[in-house]
GUBA-329486 format. One record per residue: x, y, z of N, C-alpha, C in turn; residue in one letter. Coordinates in pm, whole numbers, padded with zeros to 5 digits, always signed. Layout:
BEGIN
XYZXYZXYZA
...
This chain:
BEGIN
-06081+05819-04923-06184+05923-04927-06175+05995-05061X
-06284+06011-05131-06281+06067-05264-06265+06217-05261X
-06211+06272-05370-06192+06416-05379-06321+06493-05380X
-06435+06426-05406-06563+06495-05410-06601+06552-05274X
-06535+06506-05168-06565+06560-05035-06513+06702-05020X
-06422+06745-05110-06365+06879-05100-06452+06978-05177X
-06495+07082-05106-06576+07185-05171-06557+07317-05099X
-06527+07420-05172-06498+07550-05112-06619+07603-05036X
-06592+07660-04919-06699+07720-04839-06735+07855-04898X
-06860+07876-04940-06897+08008-04992-06895+08112-04880X
-06817+08219-04898-06800+08319-04794-06881+08445-04819X
-06884+08490-04943-06951+08616-04973-07101+08606-04946X
-07157+08714-04894-07299+08714-04859-07385+08684-04982X
-07348+08741-05096-07428+08720-05217-07423+08573-05260X
-07308+08507-05240-07296+08365-05277-07385+08279-05189X
-07387+08309-05059-07469+08231-04968-07617+08258-04992X
-07652+08383-05021-07791+08416-05051-07836+08345-05178X
-07748+08341-05278-07782+08271-05402-07805+08123-05377X
-07726+08066-05285-07743+07924-05252-07880+07899-05188X
-07922+07991-05102-08056+07978-05043-08164+07992-05151X
-08141+08083-05245-08237+08098-05354-08246+07972-05438X
-08129+07912-05464-08126+07787-05538-08199+07676-05461X
-08179+07674-05328-08246+07576-05244-08397+07595-05249X
-08441+07721-05234-08585+07749-05237-08645+07709-05372X
-08571+07740-05481-08620+07703-05613-08631+07552-05630X
-08530+07480-05581-08534+07335-05591-08648+07273-05511X
-08670+07325-05391-08779+07276-05308-08914+07307-05374X
-08926+07431-05427-09051+07468-05493-09078+07377-05612X
-08972+07347-05690-08988+07255-05802-09032+07117-05756X
-08974+07072-05644-09014+06943-05589-09158+06942-05543X
-09202+07053-05485-09342+07064-05441-09436+07054-05561X
-09403+07128-05669-09489+07125-05787-09496+06985-05848X
-09380+06919-05854-09377+06784-05912-09458+06686-05827X
-09441+06695-05693-09515+06605-05605-09665+06636-05612X
-09700+06764-05621-09841+06801-05633-09904+06745-05759X
-09829+06752-05868-09880+06697-05994-09901+06547-05984X
-09807+06479-05919-09820+06333-05904-09944+06298-05822X
-09967+06374-05716-10083+06345-05630-10214+06374-05703X
-10217+06483-05779-10338+06514-05856-10365+06406-05959X
-10257+06355-06021-10274+06250-06121-10332+06123-06059X
-10304+06103-05928-10360+05986-05859-10498+06014-05802X
-10549+06134-05829-10682+06169-05780-10683+06211-05635X
-10565+06249-05580-10557+06291-05440-10558+06444-05432X
-10610+06494-05320-10604+06638-05294-10473+06666-05220X
-10376+06730-05284-10245+06748-05218-10250+06852-05107X
-10178+06822-04997-10161+06918-04888-10019+06970-04893X
-10002+07100-04862-09870+07162-04873-09767+07090-04788X
-09804+07055-04664-09708+06991-04576-09663+06856-04631X
-09755+06782-04695-09720+06653-04754-09624+06671-04871X
-09645+06777-04948-09561+06799-05066-09423+06850-05027X
-09415+06922-04916-09285+06972-04870-09200+06862-04808X
-09264+06779-04725-09190+06677-04651-09177+06549-04732X
-09109+06559-04846-09085+06443-04931-08937+06408-04924X
-08902+06282-04950-08760+06246-04950-08678+06330-05047X
-08735+06363-05164-08662+06443-05262-08628+06580-05208X
-08725+06645-05144-08700+06777-05088-08604+06770-04971X
-08617+06667-04888-08525+06652-04776-08382+06636-04827X
-08366+06562-04938-08233+06545-04997-08177+06680-05045X
-08263+06758-05110-08219+06891-05158-08173+06978-05042X
-08253+06979-04935-08219+07062-04819-08089+07014-04756X
-08076+06881-04736-07957+06827-04671-07831+06856-04753X
-07838+06837-04884-07719+06858-04968-07678+07004-04972X
-07777+07094-04982-07742+07235-04991-07690+07290-04858X
-07754+07250-04747-07708+07297-04616-07569+07241-04586X
-07542+07119-04632-07409+07061-04612-07304+07142-04687X
-07340+07191-04806-07245+07271-04884-07221+07407-04819X
-07328+07466-04764-07315+07599-04701-07239+07592-04569X
-07261+07482-04495-07203+07466-04361-07247+07581-04270X
-07176+07605-04162-07212+07715-04074-07348+07702-04009X
-07412+07818-03987-07540+07821-03915-07646+07744-03990X
-07643+07751-04124-07744+07681-04202-07740+07531-04175X
-07620+07473-04180-07607+07329-04157-07637+07295-04012X
-07596+07382-03919-07619+07357-03777-07768+07349-03747X
-07847+07438-03805-07992+07435-03784-08052+07307-03841X
-08001+07265-03957-08050+07138-04013-08018+07020-03924X
-07897+07021-03864-07861+06916-03769-07956+06914-03651X
-07989+07033-03599-08076+07042-03482-08215+06987-03515X
-08266+07019-03636-08397+06967-03676-08394+06815-03683X
-08288+06760-03744-08281+06615-03761-08263+06544-03627X
-08189+06606-03535-08165+06543-03405-08291+06548-03319X
-08359+06662-03320-08474+06679-03232-08599+06610-03286X
-08594+06569-03416-08714+06510-03474-08756+06383-03401X
-08657+06300-03364-08689+06179-03289-08788+06093-03363X
-08902+06069-03299-09004+05984-03359-09111+06065-03432X
-09088+06195-03453-09193+06279-03509-09193+06276-03661X
-09077+06301-03724-09071+06299-03869-09072+06155-03920X
-09121+06134-04042-09113+06000-04102-08969+05950-04103X
-08953+05819-04085-08819+05761-04070-08729+05794-04189X
-08784+05788-04313-08699+05810-04429-08647+05954-04434X
-08727+06050-04386-08681+06189-04384-08574+06209-04278X
-08593+06147-04162-08495+06157-04055-08361+06100-04100X
-08366+05989-04174-08243+05926-04221-08169+06015-04320X
-08245+06083-04406-08183+06172-04504-08119+06291-04434X
-08194+06352-04342-08141+06467-04269-08024+06428-04180X
-08016+06300-04141-07907+06257-04054-07772+06271-04124X
-07772+06286-04256-07647+06313-04327-07578+06437-04270X
-07658+06533-04225-07602+06656-04173-07532+06635-04041X
-07563+06524-03972-07495+06496-03846-07366+06420-03870X
-07356+06357-03986-07246+06264-04009-07124+06329-04071X
-07145+06423-04163-07028+06480-04229-07064+06604-04308X
-06962+06681-04336-06976+06795-04425-06869+06783-04533X
-06873+06871-04630-06764+06877-04727-06639+06931-04657X
-06523+06903-04716-06397+06956-04665-06361+07083-04741X
-06284+07170-04675-06224+07282-04746-06118+07229-04842X
-06109+07285-04962-05997+07249-05050-05864+07287-04985X
-05756+07217-05017-05627+07245-04953-05583+07391-04962X
-05609+07457-05074-05566+07597-05089-05641+07688-04991X
-05769+07661-04970-05846+07742-04876-05800+07715-04733X
-05770+07588-04700-05718+07554-04568-05585+07624-04543X
-05497+07621-04641-05365+07684-04629-05380+07834-04598X
-05473+07898-04665-05496+08041-04645-05545+08070-04503X
-05636+07986-04454-05690+08005-04319-05580+07989-04214X
-05498+07885-04226-05395+07859-04126-05280+07961-04134X
-05250+08007-04252-05146+08110-04265-05191+08240-04199X
-05320+08269-04209-05372+08390-04145-05366+08378-03993X
-05382+08257-03940-05383+08235-03796-05243+08220-03739X
-05156+08144-03809-05025+08108-03754-04906+08172-03826X
-04929+08234-03938-04819+08290-04015-04779+08200-04131X
-04706+08257-04226-04674+08186-04351-04592+08058-04329X
-04504+08056-04231-04421+07936-04211-04476+07842-04106X
-04607+07830-04097-04669+07756-03986-04631+07610-03981X
-04601+07549-04093-04571+07405-04092-04445+07372-04011X
-04357+07471-03992-04234+07447-03916-04262+07417-03769X
-04382+07447-03723-04418+07423-03583-04456+07277-03557X
-04462+07195-03663-04509+07057-03650-04407+06958-03705X
-04405+06840-03645-04334+06729-03706-04413+06680-03828X
-04545+06679-03813-04632+06643-03925-04769+06706-03903X
-04838+06732-04015-04974+06787-04010-05056+06717-04117X
-05157+06642-04077-05238+06566-04172-05316+06658-04263X
-05292+06647-04392-05358+06735-04488-05507+06703-04501X
-05540+06575-04490-05681+06536-04502-05749+06540-04366X
-05865+06606-04354-05932+06612-04225-05973+06474-04175X
-05972+06458-04043-06021+06334-03983-06169+06347-03945X
-06221+06468-03951-06363+06491-03923-06400+06629-03979X
-06528+06643-04012-06578+06772-04059-06720+06788-04011X
-06755+06909-03972-06889+06933-03920-06941+07066-03972X
-07031+07128-03896-07099+07247-03947-07013+07372-03943X
-06926+07385-03844-06852+07510-03825-06704+07495-03858X
-06651+07374-03846-06509+07356-03875-06474+07213-03907X
-06349+07190-03946-06299+07056-03973-06177+07030-03886X
-06146+06901-03863-06043+06863-03767-05930+06788-03837X
-05806+06825-03801-05686+06761-03857-05602+06701-03744X
-05533+06594-03774-05440+06533-03680-05302+06590-03705X
-05234+06631-03597-05102+06691-03611-05010+06642-03500X
-04881+06641-03527-04783+06596-03428-04681+06709-03407X
-04659+06745-03281-04561+06848-03247-04419+06790-03251X
-04317+06874-03255-04179+06823-03256-04146+06734-03137X
-04212+06755-03021-04183+06672-02904-04263+06542-02903X
-04342+06518-03010-04417+06394-03021-04560+06401-02971X
-04599+06512-02909-04737+06525-02862-04831+06530-02981X
-04937+06450-02975-05033+06443-03086-05152+06533-03055X
-05188+06614-03152-05299+06708-03135-05409+06684-03236X
-05530+06722-03198-05641+06738-03291-05658+06888-03308X
-05654+06934-03432-05661+07078-03459-05791+07108-03534X
-05879+07182-03467-06007+07219-03529-05992+07355-03596X
-06020+07358-03725-06003+07479-03806-06141+07527-03852X
-06173+07649-03817-06306+07703-03851-06312+07741-03999X
-06425+07712-04061-06445+07750-04201-06443+07902-04214X
-06380+07956-04317-06371+08101-04330-06507+08166-04354X
-06528+08279-04289-06652+08354-04309-06772+08302-04235X
-06756+08191-04162-06872+08129-04096-06931+08223-03991X
-06846+08281-03906-06897+08369-03799-06973+08487-03858X
-06921+08542-03970-06987+08658-04031-07120+08622-04095X
-07138+08496-04130-07259+08455-04203-07374+08413-04113X
-07349+08401-03983-07448+08342-03892-07582+08415-03896X
-07581+08545-03873-07707+08619-03864-07788+08606-03992X
-07723+08624-04107-07795+08616-04234-07845+08475-04261X
-07764+08374-04228-07806+08235-04249-07930+08202-04168X
-07930+08241-04040-08045+08212-03954-08169+08282-04010X
-08155+08407-04052-08269+08479-04109-08317+08412-04237X
-08224+08364-04319-08263+08300-04445-08336+08168-04421X
-08289+08090-04322-08358+07965-04289-08498+07995-04238X
-08511+08098-04154-08642+08136-04101-08735+08179-04214X
-08681+08253-04311-08762+08295-04425-08810+08175-04505X
-08721+08076-04525-08762+07955-04597-08877+07884-04525X
-08868+07878-04392-08974+07812-04316-09104+07890-04326X
-09095+08022-04324-09213+08106-04336-09278+08089-04473X
-09196+08103-04577-09248+08094-04713-09308+07957-04741X
-09249+07854-04681-09298+07718-04703-09437+07695-04644X
-09474+07778-04547-09603+07758-04481-09598+07657-04368X
-09477+07606-04338-09466+07509-04230-09484+07574-04093X
-09455+07704-04083-09474+07776-03957-09597+07865-03967X
-09685+07861-03869-09801+07951-03870-09757+08097-03862X
-09827+08185-03931-09793+08327-03928-09807+08386-03789X
-09892+08324-03707-09917+08377-03572-09807+08339-03472X
-09719+08247-03510-09615+08201-03418-09497+08297-03421X
-09466+08358-03308-09356+08454-03299-09226+08381-03270X
-09142+08370-03372-09014+08298-03356-08899+08395-03335X
-08928+08524-03321-08821+08624-03306-08728+08593-03189X
-08779+08564-03068-08688+08531-02958-08603+08408-02986X
-08663+08309-03051-08589+08187-03083-08476+08216-03182X
-08504+08298-03282-08400+08332-03380-08287+08411-03315X
-08322+08504-03226-08219+08583-03157-08130+08493-03074X
-08189+08395-03006-08111+08303-02923-08027+08210-03010X
-08084+08166-03123-08006+08080-03214-07882+08153-03263X
-07896+08280-03296-07781+08359-03340-07677+08370-03228X
-07725+08400-03107-07632+08415-02995-07556+08287-02968X
-07631+08174-02968-07569+08045-02942-07466+08010-03049X
-07501+08036-03174-07410+08001-03283-07286+08091-03283X
-07301+08216-03244-07184+08302-03231-07092+08249-03120X
-07152+08202-03010-07071+08144-02903-06999+08020-02952X
-07067+07937-03030-07005+07813-03078-06891+07841-03176X
-06896+07956-03242-06790+07987-03338-06672+08060-03271X
-06682+08083-03141-06574+08148-03065-06489+08039-02999X
-06377+08006-03061-06297+07894-03013-06221+07929-02884X
-06200+08057-02855-06140+08094-02727-06236+08057-02614X
-06363+08088-02633-06465+08051-02535-06474+07899-02521X
-06471+07828-02635-06482+07682-02629-06367+07621-02549X
-06246+07676-02566-06132+07625-02489-06157+07643-02339X
-06215+07756-02302-06247+07780-02160-06352+07681-02111X
-06452+07655-02193-06557+07559-02155-06500+07417-02142X
-06407+07383-02229-06343+07252-02225-06268+07233-02094X
-06194+07337-02053-06121+07331-01926-06218+07316-01810X
-06326+07395-01810-06424+07388-01702-06489+07251-01696X
-06520+07194-01811-06584+07063-01814-06489+06955-01763X
-06362+06966-01802-06264+06871-01753-06251+06874-01602X
-06259+06995-01545-06252+07008-01399-06375+06946-01333X
-06493+06965-01392-06616+06909-01335-06614+06756-01335X
-06547+06697-01434-06545+06551-01446-06413+06489-01402X
-06331+06568-01334-06199+06517-01292-06211+06396-01201X
-06324+06383-01129-06341+06273-01035-06413+06152-01096X
-06441+06156-01225-06518+06048-01289-06432+05981-01395X
-06381+05863-01363-06288+05793-01452-06355+05734-01576X
-06488+05742-01584-06557+05687-01701-06542+05777-01823X
-06500+05903-01800-06495+06000-01910-06354+06053-01932X
-06329+06089-02058-06204+06155-02094-06240+06286-02165X
-06183+06396-02117-06204+06527-02178-06069+06579-02226X
-06054+06611-02354-05925+06660-02403-05890+06795-02340X
-05761+06825-02338-05713+06955-02288-05675+07042-02408X
-05711+07170-02404-05668+07257-02514-05518+07283-02508X
-05460+07308-02624-05318+07343-02634-05310+07491-02670X
-05289+07574-02568-05301+07719-02581-05209+07782-02686X
-05081+07738-02698-04991+07807-02792-05041+07810-02936X
-05125+07714-02975-05171+07710-03115-05321+07736-03126X
-05383+07783-03021-05528+07806-03022-05559+07955-03028X
-05670+07985-03094-05715+08123-03105-05863+08127-03135X
-05909+08237-03192-06052+08256-03215-06107+08161-03320X
-06024+08122-03419-06074+08038-03529-06001+07906-03544X
-05902+07879-03459-05832+07750-03458-05822+07704-03313X
-05860+07578-03290-05854+07523-03154-05775+07393-03157X
-05658+07394-03091-05574+07275-03082-05599+07209-02947X
-05603+07077-02946-05632+07003-02822-05568+06866-02830X
-05572+06793-02719-05523+06655-02718-05594+06572-02823X
-05518+06491-02897-05578+06391-02985-05594+06263-02904X
-05717+06215-02894-05746+06095-02815-05799+05986-02908X
-05725+05878-02917-05764+05768-03005-05891+05702-02950X
-05996+05699-03030-06123+05637-02988-06208+05612-03112X
-06310+05532-03092-06400+05496-03203-06528+05579-03197X
-06597+05597-03312-06727+05663-03309-06822+05590-03215X
-06908+05663-03148-06999+05602-03051-07090+05500-03117X
-07119+05517-03247-07206+05423-03317-07151+05280-03315X
-07017+05266-03309-06959+05133-03311-06991+05056-03182X
-07034+05127-03082-07073+05063-02956-07197+04976-02974X
-07274+05001-03080-07399+04928-03101-07378+04778-03117X
-07258+04737-03160-07231+04594-03179-07166+04530-03057X
-07147+04608-02951-07085+04556-02828-07186+04474-02749X
-07140+04391-02654-07233+04315-02569-07329+04408-02493X
-07444+04352-02455-07547+04431-02388-07493+04503-02263X
-07414+04434-02184-07363+04493-02060-07273+04613-02088X
-07194+04605-02195-07105+04716-02231-07188+04836-02276X
-07289+04810-02359-07377+04918-02404-07450+04981-02286X
-07498+04899-02196-07572+04950-02080-07482+05037-01992X
-07360+04992-01969-07267+05069-01885-07238+05206-01947X
-07216+05207-02079-07185+05333-02147-07304+05429-02142X
-07423+05377-02168-07541+05465-02169-07582+05506-02028X
-07556+05423-01930-07582+05465-01792-07490+05582-01755X
-07366+05575-01804-07272+05685-01778-07319+05813-01848X
-07360+05803-01975-07399+05922-02051-07530+05981-02000X
-07628+05895-01971-07755+05948-01921-07737+06001-01779X
-07654+05934-01702-07622+05984-01568-07553+06119-01574X
-07469+06138-01677-07402+06266-01694-07503+06377-01721X
-07605+06349-01803-07708+06449-01831-07779+06489-01701X
-07813+06390-01618-07879+06419-01491-07787+06498-01399X
-07660+06466-01403-07563+06537-01319-07546+06682-01367X
-07544+06700-01500-07535+06835-01555-07654+06919-01510X
-07773+06858-01517-07896+06931-01488-07916+06958-01340X
-07890+06857-01257-07923+06869-01114-07801+06887-01023X
-07681+06870-01079-07561+06886-00997-07475+07003-01040X
-07432+07001-01167-07340+07103-01216-07409+07239-01235X
-07536+07236-01280-07599+07360-01324-07529+07414-01448X
-07472+07323-01526-07390+07357-01643-07397+07239-01737X
-07426+07263-01865-07454+07151-01956-07394+07177-02094X
-07335+07072-02149-07297+07072-02290-07425+07033-02364X
-07486+07126-02438-07623+07105-02487-07633+07049-02628X
-07520+07011-02688-07524+06956-02824-07506+06804-02819X
-07614+06726-02840-07604+06580-02830-07569+06511-02960X
-07515+06586-03057-07472+06524-03182-07387+06402-03151X
-07420+06288-03212-07350+06164-03181-07200+06175-03205X
-07158+06262-03297-07015+06278-03325-06940+06337-03206X
-07011+06392-03109-06947+06452-02992-06914+06350-02883X
-06949+06223-02908-06918+06117-02813-06839+06008-02885X
-06731+05963-02823-06654+05852-02879-06628+05750-02769X
-06586+05630-02811-06575+05517-02718-06441+05448-02736X
-06378+05415-02621-06251+05343-02623-06276+05199-02579X
-06277+05105-02672-06311+04967-02636-06209+04902-02543X
-06085+04951-02541-05983+04887-02458-06010+04907-02309X
-06066+05023-02271-06093+05047-02128-06237+05090-02101X
-06319+05099-02208-06461+05133-02190-06488+05279-02160X
-06385+05364-02165-06406+05505-02131-06468+05580-02249X
-06541+05685-02217-06610+05766-02316-06538+05900-02332X
-06513+05937-02457-06445+06062-02487-06551+06166-02522X
-06545+06280-02456-06641+06388-02479-06573+06498-02560X
-06642+06543-02665-06585+06643-02756-06682+06758-02778X
-06629+06869-02826-06707+06984-02873-06785+07053-02760X
-06728+07158-02707-06788+07227-02592-06834+07369-02627X
-06851+07394-02757-06899+07524-02799-07039+07555-02751X
-07122+07449-02733-07261+07468-02691-07279+07452-02540X
-07168+07450-02464-07179+07440-02318-07232+07571-02262X
-07323+07562-02166-07387+07682-02112-07443+07654-01973X
-07457+07759-01890-07519+07739-01759-07666+07701-01772X
-07716+07626-01675-07859+07595-01666-07916+07679-01551X
-08010+07771-01578-08064+07855-01471-08129+07773-01361X
-08116+07814-01237-08179+07740-01125-08328+07719-01144X
-08399+07816-01204-08543+07801-01225-08572+07684-01319X
-08489+07667-01422-08508+07555-01515-08481+07423-01444X
-08376+07419-01364-08346+07298-01288-08461+07260-01196X
-08516+07357-01124-08625+07328-01031-08751+07284-01105X
-08778+07342-01221-08895+07301-01299-08881+07157-01345X
-08760+07118-01389-08736+06979-01429-08743+06886-01308X
-08698+06932-01193-08705+06850-01072-08851+06817-01039X
-08938+06919-01046-09081+06896-01018-09144+06807-01125X
-09101+06824-01250-09153+06742-01359-09120+06595-01336X
-08996+06567-01301-08953+06428-01283-09013+06368-01156X
-09027+06450-01053-09092+06400-00930-09238+06363-00958X
-09306+06446-01037-09445+06417-01072-09455+06290-01156X
-09358+06272-01246-09359+06151-01327-09335+06026-01244X
-09240+06034-01150-09211+05919-01065-09331+05881-00978X
-09403+05984-00928-09518+05957-00842-09644+05928-00921X
-09636+05943-01057-09749+05918-01147-09870+06004-01108X
-09840+06127-01070-09944+06225-01032-09976+06309-01157X
-10090+06280-01221-10123+06344-01348-10144+06495-01333X
-10208+06537-01225-10232+06680-01206-10098+06754-01189X
-10009+06697-01107-09878+06759-01086-09797+06756-01214X
-09814+06650-01294-09739+06638-01418-09785+06743-01519X
-09916+06765-01527-09968+06869-01615-09913+07005-01575X
-09918+07035-01445-09869+07164-01395-09719+07180-01423X
-09644+07070-01408-09500+07076-01431-09468+07094-01579X
-09546+07033-01666-09525+07050-01810-09544+07196-01851X
-09642+07263-01787-09664+07405-01814-09549+07487-01758X
-09504+07453-01635-09395+07528-01572-09265+07518-01651X
-09233+07397-01695-09112+07379-01775-09125+07453-01908X
-09249+07460-01959-09273+07532-02083-09294+07445-02204X
-09307+07313-02184-09333+07224-02298-09467+07254-02362X
-09564+07290-02282-09699+07320-02331-09747+07449-02265X
-09850+07508-02323-09909+07628-02266-10042+07592-02199X
-10089+07679-02111-10220+07657-02048-10328+07652-02155X
-10313+07732-02260-10411+07732-02368-10418+07595-02435X
-10302+07535-02462-10302+07402-02525-10368+07299-02436X
-10335+07302-02307-10396+07207-02214-10547+07224-02212X
-10593+07348-02210-10737+07375-02203-10807+07328-02331X
-10744+07352-02444-10808+07319-02573-10796+07172-02609X
-10695+07104-02555-10671+06964-02595-10651+06878-02471X
-10734+06897-02373-10720+06828-02244-10719+06676-02261X
-10814+06624-02335-10829+06478-02347-10710+06412-02418X
-10667+06464-02537-10549+06404-02600-10425+06410-02511X
-10406+06522-02439-10292+06534-02349-10299+06426-02241X
-10416+06410-02182-10430+06312-02075-10407+06170-02125X
-10456+06141-02245-10434+06006-02299-10285+05982-02327X
-10216+06085-02380-10072+06071-02405-09997+06053-02273X
-10036+06129-02170-09972+06115-02038-09994+05976-01983X
-10115+05923-01999-10145+05787-01952-10052+05684-02017X
-10034+05699-02149-09949+05605-02222-09805+05613-02170X
-09755+05736-02152-09617+05754-02106-09598+05703-01963X
-09693+05733-01876-09683+05684-01738-09683+05532-01734X
-09770+05473-01815-09778+05327-01819-09646+05266-01868X
-09586+05330-01969-09463+05276-02026-09344+05299-01932X
-09333+05421-01879-09220+05453-01793-09232+05389-01655X
-09353+05351-01617-09374+05295-01484-09358+05145-01476X
-09320+05082-01588-09301+04936-01585-09190+04899-01487X
-09208+04793-01410-09105+04754-01313-08980+04701-01383X
-08868+04705-01312-08743+04651-01365-08670+04752-01452X
-08578+04702-01532-08498+04788-01618-08584+04849-01728X
-08556+04975-01761-08627+05041-01870-08559+05003-02001X
-08636+04947-02093-08583+04899-02221-08604+05007-02328X
-08497+05075-02365-08508+05182-02463-08543+05129-02601X
-08522+05000-02626-08555+04943-02756-08704+04918-02772X
-08779+04922-02662-08924+04898-02668-08994+05026-02712X
-09032+05033-02839-09097+05152-02892-09247+05129-02913X
-09304+05035-02840-09444+04997-02860-09541+05111-02831X
-09497+05207-02751-09586+05316-02712-09587+05432-02811X
-09490+05435-02903-09468+05553-02987-09590+05588-03071X
-09648+05488-03139-09760+05517-03228-09879+05572-03151X
-09900+05523-03029-10013+05573-02950-09991+05718-02908X
-09869+05751-02870-09839+05890-02834-09844+05979-02959X
-09791+05929-03071-09792+06006-03195-09935+06040-03236X
-10025+05944-03221-10165+05967-03261-10226+06082-03183X
-10198+06087-03053-10251+06196-02971-10180+06329-03003X
-10049+06322-03024-09971+06443-03054-10015+06507-03185X
-10050+06424-03284-10094+06477-03413-10224+06555-03398X
-10312+06510-03309-10437+06583-03288-10409+06722-03232X
-10312+06730-03141-10277+06858-03081-10204+06945-03183X
-10110+06885-03257-10029+06961-03353-10112+07015-03469X
-10223+06949-03500-10307+06995-03612-10371+07131-03583X
-10378+07168-03456-10431+07300-03418-10315+07400-03422X
-10283+07448-03540-10166+07534-03558-10177+07665-03481X
-10299+07710-03455-10315+07837-03384-10270+07828-03238X
-10255+07703-03187-10213+07688-03047-10067+07647-03035X
-09994+07647-03148-09852+07610-03141-09780+07701-03043X
-09680+07644-02978-09617+07711-02865-09467+07682-02868X
-09386+07785-02847-09241+07767-02840-09199+07767-02693X
-09136+07660-02645-09089+07657-02506-08983+07764-02480X
-08957+07796-02353-08850+07890-02321-08716+07840-02375X
-08628+07935-02405-08499+07902-02466-08420+07802-02383X
-08413+07824-02251-08334+07735-02167-08390+07594-02165X
-08523+07583-02169-08584+07451-02177-08549+07383-02308X
-08550+07459-02417-08518+07401-02548-08377+07342-02549X
-08280+07413-02492-08142+07364-02494-08126+07243-02403X
-08187+07247-02286-08178+07131-02196-08246+07010-02260X
-08365+07030-02315-08438+06918-02371-08370+06862-02494X
-08301+06948-02567-08223+06900-02681-08121+06796-02636X
-08054+06821-02524-07954+06726-02473-08022+06601-02419X
-08133+06619-02344-08205+06504-02289-08255+06414-02402X
-08321+06475-02501-08378+06396-02611-08271+06330-02695X
-08162+06403-02722-08055+06346-02803-07988+06228-02736X
-07971+06236-02604-07911+06125-02530-08006+06006-02526X
-08135+06033-02514-08234+05925-02519-08233+05856-02655X
-08218+05935-02764-08211+05876-02897-08089+05785-02910X
-07978+05826-02849-07859+05741-02852-07884+05612-02773X
-07954+05623-02661-07987+05504-02583-08077+05409-02662X
-08167+05467-02742-08252+05385-02828-08167+05315-02933X
-08074+05390-02994-07986+05331-03094-07904+05216-03034X
-07865+05229-02908-07784+05128-02841-07869+05017-02780X
-08002+05031-02785-08093+04933-02725-08057+04907-02578X
-08032+05017-02510-07987+05007-02370-08101+04968-02278X
-08065+04902-02167-08160+04868-02060-08103+04926-01930X
-08175+05022-01874-08121+05097-01760-08221+05106-01646X
-08172+05118-01522-08260+05141-01407-08303+05288-01404X
-08381+05328-01502-08409+05469-01526-08475+05538-01407X
-08576+05474-01350-08648+05538-01240-08555+05559-01119X
-08471+05461-01091-08376+05475-00980-08276+05587-01008X
-08231+05597-01133-08135+05700-01170-08195+05840-01152X
-08320+05856-01197-08385+05986-01186-08411+06021-01039X
-08460+05922-00962-08488+05946-00820-08362+05989-00745X
-08251+05922-00775-08125+05957-00709-08080+06097-00750X
-08098+06131-00879-08053+06261-00928-08130+06376-00866X
-08260+06357-00841-08339+06468-00786-08348+06460-00634X
-08277+06362-00576-08273+06352-00431-08402+06300-00371X
-08469+06211-00445-08597+06159-00397-08583+06014-00355X
-08659+05975-00252-08671+05836-00213-08779+05774-00300X
-08739+05682-00389-08832+05630-00488-08953+05563-00424X
-08932+05485-00319-09044+05417-00253-09144+05517-00197X
-09091+05622-00133-09180+05724-00075-09252+05803-00183X
-09182+05834-00293-09243+05909-00402-09360+05832-00462X
-09337+05702-00488-09441+05619-00548-09560+05606-00453X
-09531+05585-00323-09638+05572-00225-09720+05701-00213X
-09653+05815-00225-09723+05943-00214-09819+05965-00331X
-09789+05903-00445-09876+05923-00561-09990+05825-00569X
-09995+05730-00476-10101+05629-00480-10219+05668-00393X
């Protein structure tokens, strides 16, 4: 690993603000350059086209990766939730934010650990890996061995990250506003407040240790999963020590036989359904780095519980009605359920009834195919995208779903994206019917 991966985390507010200013300037320069190119070709440039260029996406990804913290986390969420919406090349560029961040330089790491454990902290270990084995938006992970031979993964939070959350979220929101990508009429205040709350929770490693224990208890009866245990003597608000579990990145599963991929994705998608309809508690961050795979026994390792949160009963019931309507292919019930869950507003349905109905028809036709559901079959995407673009072009009707729906759907969509990556084939309708306690034959008959 090259030394270029090491870069000091900017802590001071003025340093982080300057980085956002540099980012805005770079994006603005990219917009002007792209606009000039389009004018030279005799095209009338649109702001959204000039903003969403590979060059600008690269600038955003690189700068957010350097800032880490809330800024990088929001970029990860955008890239994960984009799915089939953003152009493929932009999604690939933004996916850098899901894969890695810069590392803290050794001197900065030493300072952080000395503040947490004291100046002679190395005496507590037989060995402590100086180079991180992973790095993400809020912290980096090191492999360490205790004197008794127990191997730990030690997650160390970047300095100043918790203090920077509120300002970072506000700065990202300002960039979106200034860019013109968000309509002035769209009130994102509740969303920003929730983003700050969620990110503060994710930066609280004491809370994450508690969530990890709770999750391990919920899955104690399921041998398909492995959940690490926190190691309390070395854990605190900014350092979290836990079991080190040898496993491969989930992406390596893509080259496994079809049956192995199907078994793994049936377990992960089944877990999402169990979280939603059984536990009432969900780990809402579907970042692929949070899942690992053990090829020797096929078990899946679950990591990172900072985004674990309760699912309100009202949200669960709304999803139950949504899925029941989908299984029965009842368009009227499906429309009503989409409004109840909060994906769309009554105003959007009223103003764009026909495009919505055509998109629903396409989805029902695709999801209703008999046999195993093939996640690799993306033949329906362009047809749905065409209808969605007609609705999205009406910026005055843009709508933000309820916060709880956003977090649940983030996990649902992210797991579906992983299933697509794995080209999984699953008995999806049977899985959903079982999860919501429905008799599939009766549900289908009732909708005919």
